[in-house]
C-alpha positions as CSV (number, residue, x, y, z in Angstrom):
1,M,179.8,71.4,86.5
2,N,179.1,75.0,87.6
3,S,178.3,77.2,84.5
4,V,181.0,79.6,85.8
5,N,183.7,76.9,85.6
6,L,182.7,75.7,82.1
7,H,185.4,75.6,79.5
8,R,184.7,78.3,77.1
9,I,185.0,77.6,73.4
10,V,184.5,80.4,70.9
11,I,184.2,80.0,67.4
12,V,184.6,83.1,65.2
13,G,183.1,82.6,61.6
14,G,179.9,80.6,60.9
15,G,180.9,79.5,57.5
16,A,180.8,75.8,56.5
17,G,183.4,74.8,59.1
18,G,182.4,77.2,61.9
19,L,178.9,76.4,61.9
20,E,179.3,72.6,61.4
21,L,181.6,72.6,64.3
22,A,179.5,74.8,66.6
23,T,176.4,72.6,65.9
24,R,178.2,69.4,66.7
25,L,179.8,70.8,69.8
26,G,176.5,72.2,70.9
27,N,174.8,69.0,70.5
28,R,177.5,67.1,72.6
29,Y,178.4,69.6,75.2
30,G,175.6,72.1,75.4
31,P,172.7,71.8,77.9
32,K,170.2,69.0,77.4
33,K,166.8,68.4,79.2
34,N,168.4,65.8,81.5
35,R,172.0,67.0,81.5
36,P,173.7,70.3,82.3
37,A,176.1,71.9,80.0
38,Q,179.5,70.3,80.0
39,A,181.2,73.3,78.0
40,S,180.2,76.8,77.0
41,I,180.0,77.0,73.1
42,T,179.7,80.4,71.4
43,L,179.6,81.2,67.8
44,I,180.4,84.8,66.6
45,D,179.6,86.1,63.0
46,K,178.8,89.5,61.5
47,S,175.8,88.2,59.7
48,R,172.4,86.9,60.9
49,T,172.2,83.9,58.6
50,H,174.3,81.4,57.0
51,I,174.6,80.3,53.4
52,W,177.0,77.7,51.9
53,K,179.5,79.9,50.2
54,P,179.7,77.6,47.0
55,K,176.2,78.5,46.3
56,L,176.7,82.1,46.1
57,H,176.9,82.2,42.2
58,E,173.5,80.6,42.1
59,I,172.0,83.3,44.2
60,A,173.8,85.8,42.1
61,A,172.5,84.4,38.9
62,G,169.0,84.1,40.4
63,S,168.7,80.3,40.0
64,M,168.4,79.8,43.7
65,D,166.1,81.6,46.2
66,I,168.3,82.4,49.3
67,G,165.1,82.2,51.4
68,H,164.9,78.4,50.8
69,H,168.6,77.8,52.0
70,E,169.8,80.2,54.5
71,V,170.1,79.2,58.2
72,D,169.3,81.4,60.9
73,Y,172.1,81.6,63.3
74,I,170.0,82.3,66.4
75,A,167.4,79.4,65.7
76,Q,170.3,77.0,65.0
77,A,171.9,77.9,68.3
78,H,168.7,77.6,70.2
79,W,168.1,74.1,68.7
80,H,171.5,72.8,69.1
81,G,172.9,74.0,72.5
82,F,175.3,76.8,71.7
83,A,175.2,80.6,71.9
84,Y,175.4,83.0,69.0
85,R,176.6,86.6,69.1
86,I,176.4,88.9,66.3
87,G,179.6,91.1,65.5
88,E,182.6,91.2,63.6
89,M,186.0,90.4,65.0
90,I,188.3,93.3,64.9
91,G,191.2,92.3,67.3
92,L,192.4,89.7,69.8
93,N,193.8,90.2,73.3
94,R,196.0,87.0,73.9
95,D,197.0,87.9,77.5
96,E,193.5,88.3,78.7
97,R,192.2,85.6,76.2
98,Q,189.5,87.9,74.8
99,V,188.1,88.3,71.2
100,L,187.4,91.8,70.5
101,I,184.3,92.5,68.6
102,G,183.3,95.7,66.9
103,S,179.9,97.4,67.4
104,Y,177.2,96.2,65.2
105,Q,175.0,98.6,63.2
106,D,171.7,97.9,61.1
107,E,171.4,98.9,57.4
108,L,170.4,102.5,58.7
109,G,173.5,102.9,60.6
110,E,171.8,102.6,64.1
111,Q,173.8,100.7,66.6
112,V,172.4,97.3,67.7
113,T,175.1,95.9,69.9
114,P,178.2,97.8,71.4
115,A,181.8,96.9,71.0
116,R,182.7,94.3,73.5
117,A,185.2,91.6,74.4
118,V,184.2,87.9,74.5
119,P,186.5,85.6,76.8
120,Y,187.6,82.3,75.7
121,D,189.7,79.3,77.0
122,T,189.9,77.8,73.5
123,L,189.4,79.9,70.4
124,I,188.8,78.5,67.0
125,I,189.0,81.1,64.0
126,S,187.0,80.1,60.9
127,I,186.4,83.3,59.1
128,G,187.0,82.1,55.5
129,S,188.6,84.0,52.6
130,L,188.2,86.8,50.3
131,S,189.0,87.4,46.7
132,N,192.5,89.0,46.1
133,D,192.7,92.1,43.8
134,F,196.4,92.3,43.9
135,G,196.2,96.1,44.1
136,T,194.6,96.4,40.8
137,P,193.4,100.1,40.3
138,G,189.6,100.5,40.0
139,V,188.5,97.1,41.5
140,E,187.1,98.7,44.7
141,Q,185.1,101.5,42.9
142,Y,183.9,99.7,39.7
143,A,184.0,95.8,40.3
144,M,181.6,93.6,42.4
145,R,182.6,90.5,44.2
146,L,180.9,87.3,45.4
147,E,182.1,87.1,48.9
148,S,178.9,87.2,50.8
149,Q,175.3,86.9,50.7
150,N,174.8,90.7,50.2
151,D,177.4,90.6,47.4
152,A,175.3,88.0,45.6
153,R,172.0,89.8,46.2
154,H,173.5,93.1,44.9
155,F,174.8,91.4,41.7
156,H,171.2,89.9,41.2
157,R,169.4,93.3,41.6
158,K,172.0,94.9,39.3
159,M,171.5,92.2,36.6
160,L,167.7,92.4,36.7
161,N,167.8,96.2,36.6
162,A,169.9,96.1,33.6
163,C,167.5,93.8,31.8
164,I,164.6,96.1,32.8
165,R,166.5,99.2,31.8
166,A,167.1,97.8,28.4
167,Q,163.7,96.9,27.9
168,A,162.2,100.3,28.7
169,Q,164.9,102.6,26.9
170,A,164.0,103.9,23.4
171,T,167.5,104.3,22.0
172,P,169.7,101.4,20.8
173,L,171.8,99.5,23.4
174,S,175.4,100.8,24.1
175,A,178.5,98.7,23.6
176,D,178.6,97.8,27.3
177,Q,175.0,97.2,28.0
178,L,173.9,93.6,29.1
179,H,177.5,92.6,29.0
180,V,178.9,90.8,32.1
181,A,182.7,90.5,32.5
182,I,183.8,88.0,35.2
183,I,187.6,88.4,35.9
184,G,189.0,85.1,37.1
185,A,188.2,81.8,35.6
186,G,188.5,79.5,38.6
187,A,185.5,77.7,40.0
188,T,183.5,80.8,41.1
189,G,184.1,82.6,37.7
190,V,183.3,79.7,35.4
191,E,180.2,78.6,37.5
192,L,178.7,82.1,37.5
193,A,179.2,82.4,33.8
194,A,177.5,79.1,33.0
195,E,174.6,79.8,35.4
196,L,174.2,83.3,33.9
197,Y,173.6,81.9,30.5
198,R,170.4,80.1,31.6
199,T,169.0,82.7,34.1
200,T,169.4,85.9,32.0
201,R,167.5,84.1,29.2
202,E,164.8,82.9,31.6
203,V,164.4,86.7,32.8
204,I,164.1,87.8,29.3
205,S,161.3,85.2,28.7
206,Y,159.2,86.8,31.1
207,G,158.0,89.6,28.8
208,L,161.1,91.5,28.2
209,D,160.5,91.1,24.4
210,R,162.5,94.0,23.3
211,V,165.7,92.4,24.4
212,D,167.4,89.7,22.0
213,P,169.1,87.1,24.3
214,N,171.2,85.7,21.4
215,K,172.3,89.2,20.3
216,D,172.0,91.6,23.3
217,L,173.3,89.4,26.2
218,K,176.9,88.8,26.4
219,V,179.1,87.1,29.1
220,S,182.9,87.1,29.1
221,V,185.3,85.3,31.3
222,I,188.8,86.6,31.7
223,E,191.7,84.7,33.0
224,A,195.4,85.8,33.3
225,A,196.5,82.0,33.0
226,P,196.9,80.0,29.7
227,R,193.6,78.2,30.4
228,I,190.6,78.3,32.5
229,L,190.1,76.3,35.8
230,P,194.0,75.9,36.0
231,A,193.7,73.9,39.2
232,L,191.8,71.1,37.4
233,P,193.5,68.7,34.9
234,T,193.9,70.0,31.4
235,R,191.2,67.6,29.8
236,L,188.5,68.9,32.2
237,S,189.6,72.5,31.6
238,A,189.2,72.0,27.9
239,A,185.8,70.3,28.4
240,A,184.5,73.1,30.4
241,E,185.8,75.7,28.0
242,K,184.2,73.8,25.1
243,L,180.8,73.9,26.9
244,L,181.1,77.7,27.6
245,F,182.0,78.2,23.9
246,E,178.8,76.1,22.9
247,L,176.6,78.3,25.3
248,G,178.0,81.5,23.8
249,V,180.2,82.6,26.6
250,E,183.3,84.4,25.5
251,V,186.5,82.9,27.0
252,I,189.6,85.2,27.2
253,T,192.8,83.6,28.4
254,N,196.4,84.9,28.8
255,A,194.8,88.3,29.5
256,K,195.9,90.3,32.7
257,V,193.7,93.1,33.8
258,E,195.6,96.3,34.4
259,S,192.9,98.4,35.6
260,I,189.2,98.8,35.9
261,Q,187.4,101.9,34.9
262,H,183.7,102.7,34.7
263,N,182.1,100.1,32.5
264,K,185.4,99.2,31.0
265,L,188.4,96.6,31.7
266,C,192.0,97.8,30.6
267,F,194.3,95.0,29.9
268,V,198.1,94.9,30.0
269,G,199.2,95.6,26.4
270,G,196.5,98.3,25.8
271,K,193.4,96.5,24.8
272,T,190.1,97.3,26.5
273,L,186.7,95.6,26.9
274,S,183.3,97.3,27.6
275,A,180.9,95.8,30.1
276,E,178.0,97.0,32.4
277,L,178.5,94.6,35.1
278,I,182.0,93.5,36.1
279,V,182.6,90.8,38.7
280,W,186.1,90.3,40.3
281,A,186.4,86.5,41.1
282,A,190.4,86.1,41.0
283,G,192.8,85.3,43.7
284,V,192.4,84.2,47.3
285,K,193.4,85.8,50.6
286,A,192.3,85.9,54.2
287,P,190.9,89.1,55.7
288,D,193.5,91.8,56.0
289,F,193.0,92.4,59.7
290,L,194.4,88.8,60.4
291,K,197.8,90.0,59.2
292,D,200.1,89.5,62.3
293,I,197.1,89.7,64.7
294,A,198.2,89.8,68.2
295,G,201.6,88.5,67.2
296,L,200.5,85.3,65.7
297,E,202.2,84.0,62.6
298,T,200.5,84.6,59.1
299,N,201.7,84.1,55.6
300,R,201.7,86.6,52.7
301,I,198.0,86.2,52.1
302,N,197.0,86.8,55.7
303,Q,196.4,83.2,56.6
304,L,197.0,82.0,60.1
305,V,199.8,79.6,60.1
306,V,199.0,76.2,62.0
307,N,200.6,73.1,62.8
308,A,199.5,69.6,62.1
309,T,197.0,69.8,65.1
310,L,195.5,73.0,63.6
311,Q,196.8,75.0,66.6
312,T,198.5,78.3,65.6
313,T,202.2,78.1,65.8
314,R,202.5,80.8,68.6
315,D,199.5,80.1,70.7
316,S,198.2,76.5,71.5
317,R,194.8,77.7,72.7
318,I,194.1,79.2,69.3
319,F,193.0,77.1,66.4
320,A,192.3,78.1,62.8
321,I,190.4,76.1,60.2
322,G,189.1,76.6,56.6
323,D,190.3,79.1,54.2
324,C,192.0,81.5,56.8
325,A,194.3,78.5,57.8
326,A,197.7,77.9,56.3
327,C,197.6,74.1,57.1
328,P,200.6,71.9,56.1
329,W,199.9,69.1,53.6
330,P,202.9,66.8,53.6
331,E,201.6,64.6,50.9
332,A,201.0,67.5,48.3
333,N,203.2,67.8,45.1
334,G,204.0,64.2,45.1
335,G,205.4,64.1,48.6
336,K,207.3,67.3,48.4
337,G,204.8,69.1,50.7
338,G,202.5,72.2,50.5
339,F,199.3,73.6,52.0
340,V,195.8,72.3,52.2
341,P,193.8,74.1,49.4
342,P,190.9,76.5,50.4
343,R,188.0,74.3,49.6
344,A,184.7,73.5,51.3
345,Q,185.8,69.8,51.8
346,A,188.8,71.0,53.8
347,A,186.8,73.1,56.1
348,H,184.4,70.2,56.6
349,Q,187.2,67.7,57.3
350,Q,189.0,70.3,59.8
351,A,185.6,70.8,61.6
352,S,185.2,67.1,62.1
353,H,188.7,66.5,63.1
354,L,188.6,69.4,65.6
355,F,185.2,68.3,67.0
356,K,186.9,64.8,68.1
357,Q,189.8,66.7,69.7
358,I,187.7,68.9,71.9
359,D,187.2,66.0,74.3
360,L,191.0,65.6,74.6
361,I,191.3,69.4,75.0
362,L,188.8,69.1,78.0
363,K,190.9,66.3,79.5
364,N,194.2,68.0,78.9
365,K,195.4,65.2,76.8
366,A,197.7,65.4,73.7
367,L,196.0,66.2,70.4
368,K,196.1,64.1,67.3
369,P,197.3,65.5,64.0
370,Y,195.0,66.4,61.2
371,R,195.4,64.6,57.7
372,Y,193.8,66.1,54.7
373,R,192.3,63.7,52.4
374,D,191.9,65.1,48.9
375,F,188.6,63.9,47.2
376,G,189.2,66.0,44.2
377,S,187.5,69.1,42.7
378,L,184.1,69.6,41.1
379,V,182.8,72.5,39.2
380,S,179.1,73.0,38.3
381,L,178.3,74.4,34.8
382,G,174.6,75.0,35.8
383,E,172.0,72.5,34.4
384,F,174.2,71.7,31.5
385,S,177.1,69.6,33.2
386,T,179.4,69.2,35.9
387,V,183.2,68.5,35.6
388,G,185.8,67.4,38.1
389,S,188.2,64.8,39.4
390,M,187.9,62.4,42.1
391,M,191.1,61.6,43.9
392,G,192.7,60.3,46.9
393,G,191.5,57.4,49.3
394,L,188.0,57.4,47.7
395,I,189.2,55.6,44.6
396,G,192.9,54.8,45.3
397,G,193.9,57.0,42.5
398,S,192.4,59.8,40.4
399,L,189.6,59.7,38.0
400,M,188.2,62.6,35.7
401,I,184.3,62.7,35.6
402,E,181.8,64.6,33.6
403,G,178.1,64.8,33.1
404,F,175.4,63.6,35.3
405,F,177.5,61.3,37.6
406,A,179.7,64.4,38.4
407,K,176.6,66.4,39.0
408,L,175.3,64.0,41.5
409,M,178.6,64.3,43.3
410,Y,178.6,67.9,43.3
411,L,175.0,68.0,44.8
412,S,176.0,65.4,47.3
413,L,178.7,67.8,48.9
414,Y,175.9,70.2,49.6
415,K,173.7,67.5,51.1
416,M,176.6,66.4,53.4
417,H,176.8,70.0,54.8
418,E,173.0,70.0,55.3
419,L,173.1,66.9,57.1
420,A,175.9,68.0,59.5
421,L,173.6,71.0,60.4
422,H,170.2,69.4,60.4
423,G,170.2,65.7,60.5
424,W,168.5,63.1,58.1
425,V,164.8,64.0,59.0
426,K,164.8,67.6,58.5
427,V,167.1,67.5,55.4
428,S,164.7,64.9,53.7
429,L,161.7,66.9,54.5
430,D,163.2,70.1,53.3
431,T,164.4,68.5,50.1
432,L,160.8,67.1,49.4
433,A,159.3,70.5,50.1
434,R,161.6,72.4,47.7
435,M,161.0,69.8,45.0
436,I,157.2,70.7,45.4
437,T,157.3,74.3,45.5
438,R,159.8,74.4,42.7
439,R,157.0,73.4,40.4
440,T,154.8,76.4,41.5
441,E,157.2,79.1,41.3
442,P,159.4,80.8,38.5
443,I,162.6,78.8,37.9
444,V,164.6,82.1,38.2
445,K,164.2,84.7,40.9
446,L,162.6,87.7,39.6
447,H,163.2,90.2,42.5
């Protein structure tokens, strides 16, 4: 097939679903040594490297070195037969079938690539989600988020600097010093709190002897709902809260944050809480620029509304997968219906489904509907435990799990993602290499 006439598949967003899909499509339809390309596959992302988003809390806490786990988009594209283009999607021209990409600047503000338009025949939008501050005053100015690699790195540097500052100062610590307040007790907030308990103490153990980890270090988790992990069964929520309590993490429920000021949270009702590091980990929404983009249907949290085939409701050439898609789930709520939850497993399933549908698209055949399979939820509490529920077709019902077995299941989710990107050989060798180097390095990242 002449390259000019190749079907152009453009994927915007190199998260879990987008990169898995680009890799698999490139392997099948990209150029090989003895075979010309059968389709043109292009991945667009504003970052240079990929990291699995559920790992961001480990990077922030310092328990995972991002350099050992990030995937370079340029190299991945070269090895797997697709093209990578750096840049952020800023608009869409459906009439001309073009994705509009803004100019890309480096950290010094120098332009690297100009604004441009990328043509497509089939477009797949997979740009993930952000936290939702619900318009709470002060969040943008005074709170950090965990939405990207840069966010995680920024928090980690701030945490290390706070510990070093406390070690160096001659005066007593103020009320807010070395206090981390995490707003939102969903998976991200709870996982970060548990991980911080260990890593902050490890940092202190490396010679910061003027800081008392039991008296000076404090982590608080704040939740507006009556309990933490409200998406999980009550028993598992209680088990997680009990462990956090045993670790010394303060859990505050039924507390709605009214505003955030410098080093201070203000709650509805007048109470306040001092904290040097404030993390906003509550709510979920798709990026604001997606709202009604190019006339496509979106919901109140900016997700693109799709039908059962993952096609957007107003343009059959445009698909959406992952957290940015409002995908129907007829079996939810006991058969009353609902939408697929924003989880990594959903993005993985949708990428796998869409990979199988591309052949039908190229042959102009009818597409098959996607059906979400709920395998439950797992929340890692660091090295201490993991809690979660296994559900759906995996066991024919539901099962609440804790401890070592749950931890193995949690680790297997990441291994499935790595296998989709690299295959068995590379994943096995990389895992072995990490096990070896882990014994010769600090168990917490110190820079």
